[in-house]
Backbone as JSON, one array per atom type, in Angstrom:
{
  "sequence": "MRLPSVYAAGLVLSLLGACGDDQGPPSLAECTGPVSLVTSAGTAPTFTWTPNCRASILVVDDPSNGGTQWVLRSQGEQNRLQSPIVYGGTPSGSVTEFQPTELLAAKQYRGRVSRATGNVNQPYELIGETLFTP",
  "N": [[149.31, 63.03, -136.79], [147.41, 64.14, -135.2], [144.93, 63.27, -135.89], [144.03, 60.75, -134.63], [143.56, 61.7, -131.97], [141.47, 63.45, -132.38], [139.46, 61.67, -133.13], [139.29, 60.25, -130.71], [138.41, 62.27, -128.99], [135.92, 62.75, -130.11], [134.7, 60.27, -129.61], [134.63, 60.26, -126.79], [132.89, 62.44, -126.36], [130.57, 61.43, -127.6], [130.03, 59.25, -125.94], [129.57, 60.56, -123.51], [127.26, 61.9, -124.2], [125.56, 59.75, -124.35], [125.14, 59.07, -121.76], [122.88, 59.37, -119.02], [119.6, 59.67, -117.53], [118.24, 57.44, -118.32], [115.55, 57.47, -119.12], [114.32, 57.2, -121.5], [114.13, 58.36, -124.93], [114.75, 61.86, -125.21], [113.0, 63.19, -126.86], [110.69, 61.73, -126.79], [107.71, 61.98, -125.28], [106.25, 61.78, -121.96], [103.41, 59.73, -121.26], [100.29, 61.32, -121.06], [97.62, 61.05, -121.1], [94.77, 59.13, -122.34], [95.6, 56.15, -124.22], [95.73, 54.14, -127.18], [95.8, 50.78, -127.06], [97.21, 47.99, -128.58], [97.65, 44.56, -129.63], [99.85, 42.15, -131.1], [99.48, 39.12, -133.04], [99.6, 35.71, -131.73], [101.26, 33.68, -129.14], [103.23, 35.04, -127.88], [102.84, 37.91, -127.82], [103.28, 41.26, -129.18], [103.07, 44.36, -127.62], [101.71, 47.42, -128.41], [101.31, 50.91, -128.24], [99.45, 53.87, -128.99], [98.95, 57.38, -128.73], [102.52, 57.39, -129.33], [104.29, 57.21, -126.5], [105.83, 57.52, -123.21], [105.23, 55.15, -120.68], [104.33, 53.61, -117.47], [103.58, 51.08, -116.32], [102.89, 47.79, -117.46], [100.49, 45.37, -117.72], [99.37, 42.03, -117.94], [96.54, 40.09, -117.77], [94.04, 37.62, -116.8], [90.88, 38.16, -117.77], [88.61, 36.81, -116.91], [88.98, 35.85, -114.34], [90.76, 37.52, -113.12], [93.35, 36.67, -112.78], [96.8, 37.14, -112.67], [99.07, 37.32, -115.34], [101.43, 38.48, -116.21], [103.58, 41.13, -115.18], [105.06, 44.13, -115.89], [107.11, 46.81, -115.03], [108.26, 50.21, -114.83], [111.51, 51.11, -113.59], [111.63, 52.49, -110.36], [109.24, 55.09, -109.65], [108.55, 55.97, -112.31], [107.93, 57.03, -115.71], [108.93, 55.09, -118.04], [108.6, 53.02, -119.81], [108.52, 52.05, -123.16], [106.74, 51.79, -126.15], [107.2, 49.56, -128.89], [106.56, 46.57, -126.88], [107.55, 43.31, -126.2], [105.81, 40.43, -125.1], [106.79, 39.18, -121.99], [109.32, 40.24, -122.15], [112.02, 42.28, -120.85], [112.66, 45.32, -121.06], [115.34, 47.81, -121.13], [115.64, 49.79, -118.22], [113.41, 48.83, -116.97], [111.52, 46.54, -114.83], [110.66, 43.2, -114.16], [107.89, 42.44, -112.45], [106.11, 40.39, -112.02], [106.62, 37.25, -113.07], [106.32, 36.13, -116.47], [103.66, 34.02, -117.47], [102.78, 31.12, -119.38], [100.94, 31.9, -122.25], [97.84, 30.77, -123.42], [96.68, 29.5, -126.49], [93.67, 30.54, -128.07], [92.46, 31.42, -125.74], [91.12, 34.11, -123.87], [92.73, 37.15, -122.98], [93.73, 40.09, -121.11], [95.3, 43.15, -121.73], [96.84, 45.85, -120.08], [97.82, 49.21, -119.75], [99.5, 51.61, -117.8], [100.18, 54.88, -116.42], [102.62, 56.64, -114.48], [101.7, 59.05, -112.12], [102.76, 60.84, -110.31], [101.39, 61.69, -108.16], [100.76, 61.19, -104.82], [98.36, 60.27, -103.75], [97.08, 59.02, -105.85], [98.97, 57.17, -107.4], [99.24, 55.85, -109.88], [97.71, 55.75, -113.12], [95.32, 54.22, -115.11], [95.63, 54.03, -118.54], [95.16, 52.77, -120.92], [93.69, 49.86, -122.4], [93.22, 46.51, -123.61], [91.52, 43.68, -124.97], [92.59, 40.46, -125.88], [93.2, 37.54, -127.9], [95.36, 34.98, -128.1]],
  "CA": [[149.12, 62.41, -135.49], [146.27, 64.76, -134.53], [143.71, 62.6, -136.29], [143.53, 59.84, -133.59], [143.03, 62.41, -130.81], [140.17, 63.98, -132.78], [138.52, 60.56, -132.99], [139.12, 59.97, -129.28], [137.56, 63.33, -128.42], [134.56, 62.49, -130.6], [134.2, 59.12, -128.89], [134.32, 60.7, -125.43], [131.68, 63.26, -126.42], [129.41, 60.6, -127.9], [129.73, 58.47, -124.74], [128.96, 61.46, -122.53], [125.89, 62.15, -124.65], [124.76, 58.56, -124.11], [124.84, 58.98, -120.33], [121.67, 60.1, -118.65], [118.76, 59.05, -116.52], [117.61, 56.25, -118.89], [114.09, 57.63, -119.13], [113.86, 57.17, -122.87], [114.59, 59.48, -125.73], [114.21, 63.13, -124.75], [111.92, 63.64, -127.73], [109.49, 60.93, -126.53], [107.05, 62.53, -124.1], [105.52, 60.89, -121.06], [101.97, 59.65, -121.54], [99.53, 62.23, -120.2], [96.19, 60.75, -121.22], [94.45, 57.83, -122.91], [96.31, 55.6, -125.36], [95.12, 52.99, -127.82], [96.7, 49.64, -126.87], [96.94, 46.86, -129.46], [98.59, 43.45, -129.53], [100.04, 41.34, -132.3], [99.0, 37.74, -132.91], [100.52, 34.71, -131.18], [101.35, 33.5, -127.69], [104.26, 35.97, -127.39], [102.45, 39.11, -128.57], [103.92, 42.55, -129.0], [102.14, 45.39, -127.19], [102.03, 48.72, -128.99], [100.29, 51.92, -127.95], [99.5, 55.18, -129.64], [100.18, 57.94, -129.27], [103.77, 56.83, -128.83], [104.71, 57.97, -125.32], [106.42, 56.68, -122.16], [104.29, 54.73, -119.64], [104.98, 53.08, -116.28], [103.28, 49.69, -116.0], [102.17, 46.97, -118.43], [99.97, 44.19, -117.03], [98.55, 41.09, -118.69], [95.8, 39.25, -116.83], [92.9, 36.84, -117.28], [89.72, 38.95, -117.36], [87.55, 35.99, -116.32], [89.2, 35.64, -112.91], [91.73, 38.49, -112.63], [94.65, 36.05, -112.57], [97.9, 37.86, -113.29], [99.92, 36.55, -116.25], [102.73, 39.15, -116.33], [103.61, 42.55, -114.82], [106.3, 44.83, -116.19], [107.0, 48.2, -114.6], [109.47, 51.03, -114.9], [112.26, 51.22, -112.34], [111.18, 53.69, -109.67], [107.89, 55.5, -110.06], [108.83, 56.76, -113.5], [107.34, 56.6, -116.98], [110.07, 54.73, -118.88], [108.26, 51.98, -120.78], [108.29, 52.56, -124.51], [106.14, 50.88, -127.11], [106.53, 48.29, -128.58], [107.14, 45.67, -125.89], [107.2, 41.91, -126.43], [105.38, 39.71, -123.9], [107.85, 38.5, -121.26], [110.58, 40.96, -122.26], [112.36, 43.25, -119.81], [113.48, 46.37, -121.68], [116.19, 48.64, -120.28], [114.9, 50.73, -117.37], [112.19, 48.2, -116.45], [111.65, 45.42, -113.91], [109.54, 42.26, -114.21], [107.35, 42.25, -111.08], [105.45, 39.09, -112.0], [107.17, 36.52, -114.21], [105.28, 35.76, -117.43], [103.2, 32.64, -117.56], [102.47, 30.75, -120.76], [99.62, 32.28, -122.75], [97.24, 29.67, -124.15], [95.96, 29.86, -127.7], [92.2, 30.51, -128.01], [91.99, 31.92, -124.45], [91.14, 35.57, -123.87], [93.53, 37.86, -121.98], [93.6, 41.55, -121.13], [96.51, 43.93, -121.55], [96.55, 47.18, -119.54], [99.0, 50.07, -119.6], [99.24, 52.73, -116.88], [101.24, 55.87, -116.31], [102.88, 57.19, -113.15], [101.14, 60.4, -112.08], [103.48, 61.71, -109.39], [100.44, 62.04, -107.1], [100.81, 60.14, -103.79], [97.02, 59.74, -103.52], [96.77, 58.17, -107.0], [100.28, 57.11, -108.05], [99.16, 55.33, -111.25], [96.44, 55.94, -113.81], [95.11, 53.35, -116.26], [95.46, 54.88, -119.71], [94.76, 51.99, -122.06], [93.56, 48.42, -122.22], [92.7, 45.77, -124.76], [91.32, 42.26, -124.85], [93.21, 39.78, -127.01], [93.2, 36.08, -127.87], [96.51, 34.5, -128.89]],
  "C": [[147.95, 63.01, -134.73], [144.97, 64.0, -134.82], [143.2, 61.61, -135.22], [142.96, 60.58, -132.38], [141.69, 63.05, -131.12], [139.12, 62.89, -132.66], [138.25, 60.23, -131.53], [138.23, 61.01, -128.63], [136.11, 63.13, -128.85], [133.92, 61.32, -129.88], [133.79, 59.49, -127.47], [133.03, 61.52, -125.42], [130.45, 62.43, -126.71], [129.03, 59.74, -126.7], [129.09, 59.33, -123.67], [127.53, 61.76, -122.91], [124.99, 60.96, -124.4], [124.42, 58.39, -122.65], [123.59, 59.78, -120.03], [120.87, 59.33, -117.64], [117.98, 57.86, -117.06], [116.1, 56.33, -118.84], [113.55, 57.65, -120.54], [114.35, 58.38, -123.62], [113.97, 60.78, -125.26], [113.03, 63.61, -125.59], [110.62, 62.86, -127.5], [108.88, 61.38, -125.21], [106.46, 61.44, -123.22], [104.06, 60.87, -121.48], [101.23, 60.55, -120.56], [98.03, 61.95, -120.24], [95.99, 59.4, -121.88], [95.33, 57.46, -124.11], [95.49, 54.45, -125.93], [96.13, 51.86, -127.77], [96.27, 48.51, -127.79], [98.0, 45.8, -129.26], [98.71, 42.75, -130.87], [99.51, 39.94, -132.02], [100.05, 36.85, -132.23], [100.58, 34.7, -129.67], [102.51, 34.28, -127.07], [104.0, 37.3, -128.11], [103.32, 40.32, -128.26], [102.84, 43.56, -128.67], [102.6, 46.74, -127.73], [100.92, 49.69, -128.62], [100.55, 53.2, -128.71], [98.58, 56.12, -128.89], [101.41, 57.32, -128.61], [104.29, 57.73, -127.71], [105.24, 57.0, -124.29], [105.39, 56.42, -121.06], [105.06, 54.09, -118.49], [104.77, 51.59, -116.04], [102.52, 49.03, -117.16], [101.79, 45.68, -117.72], [99.2, 43.34, -118.02], [97.88, 40.2, -117.66], [94.69, 38.49, -117.55], [91.65, 37.58, -116.84], [88.6, 38.12, -116.72], [87.72, 35.8, -114.82], [90.22, 36.62, -112.31], [93.12, 37.93, -112.41], [95.75, 36.75, -113.36], [98.75, 36.91, -114.13], [101.33, 37.14, -116.32], [102.58, 40.6, -115.91], [105.01, 43.08, -115.09], [106.12, 46.27, -115.75], [108.34, 48.91, -114.76], [110.19, 50.97, -113.56], [111.87, 52.54, -111.68], [109.75, 54.01, -110.09], [108.02, 56.48, -111.22], [108.02, 56.24, -114.67], [108.5, 56.36, -117.95], [109.74, 53.7, -119.93], [107.92, 52.62, -122.11], [107.73, 51.46, -125.39], [107.08, 50.75, -128.31], [107.3, 47.46, -127.55], [106.63, 44.26, -126.16], [106.87, 41.24, -125.1], [106.57, 38.96, -123.28], [109.19, 39.2, -121.32], [110.79, 41.9, -121.08], [113.27, 44.31, -120.42], [114.31, 47.14, -120.66], [115.33, 49.63, -119.5], [113.62, 50.14, -116.79], [112.52, 47.0, -115.57], [110.43, 44.52, -114.1], [109.1, 42.0, -112.78], [106.65, 40.91, -110.93], [105.9, 38.38, -113.27], [106.06, 36.07, -115.16], [104.93, 34.29, -117.36], [102.84, 32.37, -119.01], [101.05, 31.2, -121.12], [99.09, 31.13, -123.61], [96.49, 30.18, -125.37], [94.46, 29.7, -127.46], [91.63, 30.91, -126.65], [92.1, 33.44, -124.46], [91.94, 36.13, -122.69], [93.27, 39.35, -122.12], [94.97, 42.17, -120.91], [96.1, 45.31, -121.06], [97.85, 47.95, -119.38], [98.6, 51.27, -118.73], [100.43, 53.67, -116.88], [101.41, 56.26, -114.85], [102.42, 58.65, -113.17], [101.96, 61.37, -111.25], [102.63, 62.16, -108.22], [100.42, 60.91, -106.07], [99.44, 59.53, -103.52], [96.55, 58.82, -104.65], [98.05, 58.05, -107.83], [100.25, 56.64, -109.5], [97.76, 55.56, -111.8], [96.39, 55.01, -115.02], [94.85, 54.24, -117.47], [95.09, 54.12, -120.97], [94.63, 50.53, -121.72], [92.97, 47.79, -123.47], [92.49, 44.31, -124.37], [91.94, 41.61, -126.08], [93.17, 38.27, -126.8], [94.36, 35.59, -128.73], [96.11, 33.37, -129.86]]
}
């Protein structure tokens, strides 16, 4: 009869270990400098950056006129976004600030990723960007 209580204790410990501040895996560091941002093909691209680190804001815009297509940011002024991220998705710990608009094939867009700095004079720093055509 001790076996079920051992399993229950293990379950409780695993659930307690899953609790936290939702800032990503402890082993994944915050971005501290430039990253290389790339996108996959298609009108719902996946954004991936290296080195693999936690960032704060992902923006897609039209470089010809600056028109915003989509803005995803971490909740609070934190670095919680983790690569990869699919266009229009809202991963855990993030908020969509500007709803995604349809990306048109053969039109050029720009993806930009920034990190939260913790500095009130410059709260965010652009750390990577890429031009892409779905």
